[in-house]
VOPA-880644 format. One record per residue (C-alpha): x, y, z. Coordinates in steps of 0.001 Angstrom, whole numbers, padded with zeros to 6 digits, always signed. Layout:
VOPA-880644
XYZ;...
end
This chain:
VOPA-880644
+101774+152570+116875;+100237+154800+114200;+099532+153690+110632;+102212+156061+109305;+104743+154595+111753;+103933+151071+110572;+104319+152191+106962;+107742+153752+107619;+108964+150645+109467;+107694+148381+106674;+109539+150430+104038;+112719+150357+106113;+112526+146588+106709;+111791+145733+103067;+114647+147955+101877;+117023+146275+104336;+115968+142813+103134;+116468+143915+099520;+119965+145200+100306;+120939+141970+102098;+119677+139829+099225;+121474+141965+096645;+124778+141924+098510;+124523+138172+099107;+123948+137589+095384;+126770+139843+094145;+129179+139321+097077;+130757+142643+096107;+129979+146197+097225;+128740+148394+094391;+128227+152189+094582;+124552+151967+093508;+123791+150053+096710;+123669+153407+098514;+120314+153974+096782;+119024+150733+098314;+120264+151671+101782;+118815+155192+101640;+115151+154063+102151;+116275+152129+105237;+117558+155300+106901;+114623+157412+105668;+112081+154876+106993;+113707+154765+110446;+113872+158558+110713;+110220+158855+109587;+109105+156329+112189;+111010+158174+114943;+109426+161468+113890;+105881+160064+113863;+105942+157744+116900;+108509+159408+119150;+106002+159357+122047;+106025+155558+122054;+109781+155586+122548;+109474+158148+125350;+106879+156034+127161;+108928+152874+126623;+112087+154342+128133;+110074+155755+131051;+108885+152308+132191;+110434+150808+135343;+111193+147506+133615;+112968+149374+130821;+115133+151299+133281;+116127+148097+135056;+116866+146479+131721;+118998+149447+130692;+120976+149185+133919;+121640+145524+133208;+122443+146389+129607;+124932+149025+130747;+126681+146458+132961;+126808+143978+130078;+128070+146709+127746;+130874+147628+130164;+131832+143960+130580;+131847+143381+126827;+133808+146598+126309;+136404+145450+128826;+136754+142096+127061;+137092+143850+123706;+139798+146108+125150;+141685+143115+126585;+141496+141295+123245;+142591+144416+121375;+145607+144892+123639;+146396+141198+123374;+146309+141385+119579;+148629+144403+119545;+151050+143311+122272;+151725+139599+122469;+154555+137085+122635;+154726+133913+120566;+156605+130728+121408;+157594+128133+118830;+157995+124604+120196;+158351+122897+116801;+161497+120880+116219;+163046+123187+113588;+161311+126503+114234;+158670+125869+111573;+156300+128509+112946;+158788+131385+113144;+161065+133079+110650;+164820+132623+110756;+167206+134917+112602;+168414+136262+109250;+164883+137305+108235;+164309+138832+111674;+167411+140967+111252;+166189+142292+107909;+162590+143000+108949;+163724+144680+112177;+166013+147018+110226;+163030+148722+108548;+162585+152361+109564;+159259+152865+107772;+156096+150866+107110;+156363+148072+104552;+153078+147914+102654;+152092+144404+101542;+149136+144133+099167;+147626+140787+098239;+145327+140899+095207;+142723+138201+094578;+139339+137586+092952;+136398+136079+094792;+135464+132722+093309;+138790+132164+091525;+140307+128692+091679;+142468+128176+094825;+142016+131852+095763;+141024+131150+099367;+143708+128488+099807;+146464+130790+098527;+145119+133674+100588;+145266+131614+103785;+148813+130415+103046;+149982+133990+102461;+148253+135245+105623;+150015+132549+107670;+153390+133595+106217;+152771+137285+106951;+151697+136473+110502;+155195+135141+111223;+156736+138413+110026;+154191+140566+111882;+155100+138730+115086;+158558+140307+114726;+157844+143835+113458;+154871+146190+113477;+156187+147923+110339;+154632+145257+108106;+151161+146393+107013;+149094+143745+105210;+146087+144545+103026;+143920+142104+101071;+142511+143676+097909;+139606+142225+095936;+140469+143021+092313;+136867+143730+091241;+136295+146143+094112;+139516+148096+093532;+140201+147585+089854;+142206+150824+089553;+144601+149792+092351;+145061+146349+090804;+145835+147988+087465;+148394+150328+089053;+150281+147357+090520;+149873+145201+087424;+148002+142468+089288;+146229+140048+086955;+146131+136688+088748;+142749+136016+090307;+144112+133087+092326;+146328+135502+094240;+149240+137832+093655;+151284+139773+096213;+153314+142985+096019;+155355+144928+098542;+155949+148674+098567;+158585+150485+100603;+159362+154177+100282;+157895+154280+096771;+159679+151148+095493;+157545+148157+094496;+158359+144503+093979;+156333+141434+093086;+156558+138336+095293;+156966+135285+093080;+156432+132483+095621;+154901+132505+099078;+157948+131253+100961;+160121+132889+103592;+163098+132995+101249;+161230+134732+098405;+159524+137224+100694;+162790+138141+102439;+164523+138514+099069;+161697+140817+097952;+162259+142983+101045;+165966+143142+100244;+165234+144376+096729;+163016+147268+097830;+165192+148343+100762;+168514+148489+098924;+169314+151857+097378;+172291+150516+095437;+173175+147094+094063;+176501+145480+094850;+178632+144416+091874;+179966+140853+091751;+182458+139915+089013;+183222+136356+087871;+186724+136077+086466;+187027+134232+083138;+189814+133367+080723;+191306+130395+082624;+188633+127769+081925;+186710+128632+085092;+183336+127098+085868;+180528+128128+083545;+177810+130327+085065;+175309+130301+082173;+174488+126614+081627;+171330+125821+083540;+171278+122079+082749;+174977+121418+083387;+175466+119766+086796;+178888+121354+087278;+177779+124837+086226;+177348+127688+088708;+174164+128911+087029;+172034+128376+090141;+174560+130245+092273;+174580+133190+089865;+170775+133193+089857;+170726+133255+093659;+173071+136241+093690;+170794+138136+091311;+167758+137337+093462;+169618+138766+096441;+169900+142081+094620;+173469+141691+093328;+174593+142855+089909;+176504+139881+088426;+178977+140371+085563;+181898+138596+083889;+185383+140049+083573;+188525+139032+081693;+191848+140557+082690;+193306+139524+079343;+191091+141905+077384;+191241+144646+080009;+193858+144347+082734;+191932+146256+085372;+189377+145203+087944;+186691+147928+088061;+186667+150202+091083;+182997+149359+091650;+183782+145636+092091;+182538+144650+095542;+183729+141059+095127;+185757+139082+092583;+185012+135354+092208;+187616+132949+090815;+185871+129582+090434;+188023+126512+089718;+190514+127833+087133;+192447+125154+085214;+194700+127339+083042;+197692+129440+084078;+197493+133068+085185;+199763+135625+083585;+201936+137759+085836;+200074+140961+084977;+196784+139307+085994;+198136+138337+089403;+199511+141858+089864;+196092+143344+089081;+194396+141027+091581;+196959+142079+094197;+196253+145742+093386;+192576+144998+093866;+193325+143613+097342;+195364+146717+098123;+192252+148777+097373;+190338+146813+100011;+188552+144421+097655;+186820+141134+098398;+188219+137953+096816;+186359+134637+096519;+188487+131655+095414;+187255+128078+095004;+189641+125334+093907;+189186+121821+092566;+192738+120605+092223;+196285+121818+092588;+196389+125610+092012;+197391+126570+088481;+200582+128433+087750;+200443+132031+088922;+197628+131521+091386;+199924+129712+093823;+201788+132946+094512;+198534+134681+095395;+197481+131879+097757;+200873+131949+099462;+200440+135657+100071;+197063+134911+101630;+198670+132338+103915;+196822+129348+102448;+198052+126155+100799;+196003+123462+099053;+197088+119989+100118;+197639+117343+097434;+195510+114654+099118;+191732+114199+099093;+189585+114321+102221;+186727+111916+102987;+184597+110947+105950;+184754+107546+107630;+181419+105732+107831;+180533+102860+110122;+179080+099771+108462;+178255+096211+109579;+181658+095142+108244;+183557+097953+109989;+184731+101466+109115;+184401+102350+105428;+185882+105141+103314;+184144+105731+099974;+185456+108164+097379;+181978+108275+095854;+180361+109546+099036;+180268+113288+099722;+182521+114859+102314;+180656+116856+104944;+181704+119830+107005;+180177+120142+110470;+182577+122365+112422;+182093+126097+111862;+183806+129201+113127;+181678+130826+115853;+183260+134246+115207;+183067+134529+111413;+180055+136422+110058;+179817+133756+107362;+179343+130738+109610;+178434+131918+113111;+174722+131351+112390;+175361+127671+111596;+174912+124948+114187;+177234+121998+114691;+174384+119640+113824;+174049+121187+110350;+176102+120066+107374;+177744+121481+104281;+178389+118968+101510;+181526+118824+099338;+182591+116438+096573;+186123+115015+096616;+187678+118102+098213;+191307+118636+099067;+192298+120137+102412;+193491+123656+103118;+196552+124340+105226;+196943+127700+106948;+200593+128781+106768;+200326+132510+107252;+203513+134209+108488;+202444+137806+107915;+201282+139647+111027;+199226+142031+108883;+197109+139171+107534;+194877+136887+109612;+193612+133534+108314;+190891+131540+110060;+189372+128138+109293;+185614+128593+108961;+184535+125095+107805;+186113+121847+108994;+185273+118167+108691;+184393+115926+111654;+187255+114460+113651;+186879+111105+111887;+187859+112396+108426;+190809+110823+106608;+193159+111784+103778;+193641+109689+100620;+196533+110193+098232;+194540+108785+095309;+190799+108406+094787;+191099+104650+094279;+193382+104179+097281;+192239+102062+100211;+194874+103311+102662;+194580+106712+104242;+197392+108927+105395;+197967+109286+109112;+195285+109095+111773;+191701+110360+111343;+191370+114052+112171;+189474+117224+111263;+190532+118945+108038;+189952+122528+106919;+187715+122925+103859;+187250+126707+103861;+189198+129650+105247;+188540+133369+105674;+191423+135816+105350;+191470+139499+106310;+194230+142068+106578;+196286+144604+104639;+198084+143546+101476;+201654+144792+101139;+201289+147438+103849;+198230+148940+102199;+196074+151263+104297;+192846+149500+103337;+191738+146127+104691;+190891+143404+102202;+188892+140235+102794;+189118+136877+101049;+187508+133456+101277;+189170+130301+099938;+187335+126988+099441;+188952+123609+098809;+186089+122608+096509;+183895+124216+093856;+181250+121519+093455;+179573+122533+096736;+178057+125555+094943;+177433+123852+091586;+173953+123095+090287;+174033+119540+091626;+174984+120413+095229;+173946+124042+095720;+170624+123154+097343;+172073+120462+099602;+171946+121239+103324;+173753+124557+104087;+175677+124847+100801;+173611+127726+099487;+173867+129623+102752;+177629+129109+102923;+178245+130407+099394;+175880+133374+099637;+177012+134358+103115;+180610+134372+101867;+179703+136797+099081;+177704+138921+101531;+180676+139180+103879;+183083+140060+101059;+180765+142760+099722;+180157+144106+103252;+176447+143295+103070;+176177+140611+105716;+172404+141050+105986;+172005+139991+102349;+171834+136347+103166;+170128+133207+101972;+167254+131924+104049;+166835+128192+103837;+163123+127288+103657;+161980+125390+106716;+160286+122049+106287;+157988+120277+108671;+159614+117446+110550;+157891+114516+112190;+158591+113943+115864;+159008+110228+116427;+158722+108366+119719;+160926+105282+119554;+160641+102728+122350;+162073+099285+122784;+159574+096391+123219;+159781+096309+127054;+159268+100071+127288;+156432+099853+124775;+154683+097157+126795;+154932+099236+129965;+153624+102311+128143;+150726+100326+126676;+149763+098817+130008;+149902+102157+131807;+147944+104229+129297;+145436+101753+127892;+144871+099288+130714;+145584+101701+133540;+143799+104860+132345;+141713+104741+129172;+140037+101373+129681;+138837+101763+133313;+138030+105484+133034;+134559+105100+131381;+133538+102432+133914;+134707+104648+136782;+132708+107624+135520;+129631+105465+134944;+129845+104062+138491;+130140+107565+139976;+127129+108712+137945;+125004+105799+139124;+125959+106408+142771;+125057+110108+142547;+121789+109319+140769;+120850+106723+143386;+121581+109092+146316;+119542+111916+144807;+116700+109555+143965;+116413+108329+147554;+117339+111552+149345;
end
């Protein structure tokens, strides 16, 4: 090798070492680093120009040719493995064997993500070295992986805020620990929490071109929807509706006796004061226009509302419904215990995604009785208690009415009101507390309330997604079974296995030693 060739190689090597040290120190690519890389390329090209004969002689050697043949075989093998891994990464099937589907998204989220007809851009902004940045980044990547298993339209990009400061500024990202945004067809939305529910709600917000309008009726001492700290308030329910891209408003028929034409659903939550005739007439006119009506009751329907319920083919029974619990002293009925619903309609869009092992929780509900006699209107029970539920005339009563049976707690009604051409839909609940602040997050309560609104507003894909929690899988064995298991695994396998392997090793060693 000539002196000039050595000089060029030395310059190239030193420049490469300088670049590696600089990048390791900064941990961020900077534009001026091109000036450090330039001598590396110049040195290599200078060496090739000066000592090209050495390369020609090297490649002409027999050993080199044989080595190249072996290298070509290795290259082809590695290329094949890379291709197999690439195809496996693009086309694969996942299986979730966890007890509650912890490693996959819910069917509701799958329906929403599969409905996308364009790429959903997800950008996660972070700063290297920020507190909990790597931990949050890993958690978000794991969440996105579950969505990417379902749809290829989700495109994830991690953005270091120092490297792409202009992009971070355009999105308004300012949290170094991690901040995520989604963009779909020009619409952007920030993801507040890295949970399935929040991410699915964010997708809903950017994919909806128009918000649905939900009106809460007031003027009859209905449940409050603005008191966050009141246990009986529906503040949490209203907040959930807004997160699901609904426009929530209040309406009083006393001040203006007309339900707006843009009302996708009208909610009447536990009224305790009488309805005027003109209010009932306006609600009936709303049903004639094909509206969606949501009614939840706490006690005997107030004057005026009874007529509306009769037209819907629903009656509220006067007795309370409770579950029977087994105790060491026998069967017990407690008015202080919640009443659960476990039987759901398999045909209703509201409840068909629920399983019979899942519960909805109610507090001191009455029962609904379906008495529809109008062929143009169809009423269906969508939530019922277990078969061991009983009816109590009074809360402090110890004797229940009749034999234990299943009672209806919620009903869905569809049809045409007064021979109208348009089909209305209504949902009636025998309790309001199930969607109050104190019970909204219990079991399936949130899903039941939000799915009812989604069905009434004809947006069944706007649903609540209950966050999944890890569950421990327990192996319970009686003492005799445990003893047998212990003897088989410990005494029969794990204890003798090392001695067996050691004996086999000694036998093989002895045979080879004296062969």
